[in-house]
C-alpha positions as CSV (number, residue, x, y, z in Angstrom):
1,M,19.5,-6.1,17.0
2,T,16.3,-4.7,15.6
3,V,14.9,-1.3,15.0
4,A,11.4,-0.3,16.0
5,W,9.7,2.9,14.7
6,K,7.3,4.2,17.4
7,Q,4.1,5.7,16.3
8,T,5.2,9.2,17.2
9,A,8.1,8.9,14.8
10,L,5.9,7.5,12.1
11,D,3.4,10.4,12.7
12,D,6.3,12.9,12.4
13,R,7.3,11.4,9.0
14,A,3.6,11.3,7.8
15,G,3.3,15.0,8.8
16,F,6.3,16.0,6.8
17,L,4.8,14.2,3.7
18,A,1.4,15.8,4.2
19,R,2.9,19.2,4.3
20,A,5.0,18.5,1.2
21,L,1.8,17.3,-0.6
22,E,0.1,20.6,0.3
23,R,3.1,22.6,-1.0
24,A,3.2,20.5,-4.2
25,T,-0.5,21.1,-4.8
26,E,-0.3,24.8,-4.1
27,A,2.6,25.2,-6.4
28,S,1.3,22.7,-9.0
29,D,4.7,21.0,-8.9
30,P,4.7,17.3,-8.3
31,Q,8.5,17.3,-7.9
32,V,8.0,18.8,-4.4
33,Y,6.2,15.7,-3.2
34,A,8.5,13.4,-5.1
35,A,11.5,14.9,-3.4
36,A,9.8,14.6,0.0
37,L,9.1,10.9,-0.7
38,D,12.8,10.4,-1.6
39,R,13.9,12.1,1.6
40,D,11.5,10.0,3.7
41,D,13.0,6.9,2.1
42,R,16.5,8.1,3.1
43,I,15.3,8.9,6.7
44,E,13.9,5.4,7.0
45,A,17.0,3.8,5.6
46,E,19.3,5.7,8.0
47,G,17.0,5.0,11.0
48,D,17.0,1.3,10.1
49,A,20.8,1.4,10.0
50,L,20.9,2.4,13.7
51,D,20.7,-1.3,14.6
52,G,24.5,-1.4,14.9
53,V,26.4,0.3,17.7
54,A,23.7,3.1,17.9
55,T,25.7,5.4,20.3
56,Y,25.5,8.8,18.7
57,L,25.0,12.1,20.6
58,Q,23.4,12.2,24.0
59,G,19.8,13.3,23.6
60,P,17.8,15.8,25.7
61,L,15.7,13.1,27.4
62,P,17.0,10.4,29.8
63,D,18.7,7.5,28.0
64,S,18.0,9.1,24.6
65,R,20.3,9.6,21.7
66,L,20.4,11.9,18.6
67,Y,21.3,10.9,15.1
68,P,21.6,13.7,12.5
69,T,20.7,12.4,9.1
70,G,23.4,12.4,6.4
71,D,21.9,15.4,4.6
72,G,21.8,17.3,7.9
73,L,18.1,18.2,7.5
74,F,16.6,16.0,10.2
75,V,17.5,14.6,13.6
76,I,16.3,11.2,14.7
77,L,15.7,10.8,18.5
78,Y,16.0,7.2,19.7
79,R,16.6,5.0,22.7
80,R,18.2,1.6,23.1
81,D,16.3,-1.0,24.9
82,G,18.3,-4.2,25.1
83,N,18.8,-5.4,21.6
84,T,16.2,-3.0,20.2
85,V,16.6,0.5,18.9
86,E,13.4,2.5,19.4
87,I,13.1,5.5,17.2
88,E,10.8,7.9,19.1
89,R,10.8,11.1,17.0
90,V,12.0,12.7,13.8
91,F,12.6,16.5,13.8
92,P,13.7,19.0,11.2
93,S,17.2,20.1,12.3
94,R,16.2,23.7,12.0
95,S,13.3,23.5,14.4
96,N,13.1,24.4,18.1
97,W,12.3,20.8,19.1
98,K,14.3,20.6,22.4
99,P,12.1,20.5,25.5
100,T,12.4,23.4,27.9
101,R,13.8,22.6,31.3
């Protein structure tokens, strides 16, 4: 089984890093960005590990699943397509990311 990161998920992660860089620059604290890079590495590692059973919580979209990261700060939205796990989005767990019905 393989894991594919869709562009939307990669854009989500890039957005988190861009905002962290802005905060680090405003605060003159490079540790803010270093911590964000470390967290992004952990998100990537946890997403890549979804190539196993990959049957976590039912997601809000048809055939979607949710995986809360180990630190509880992010939620990975993914789908299974045959032998591929497609990671579609990465959301902060404290955001209002669920679509309205």
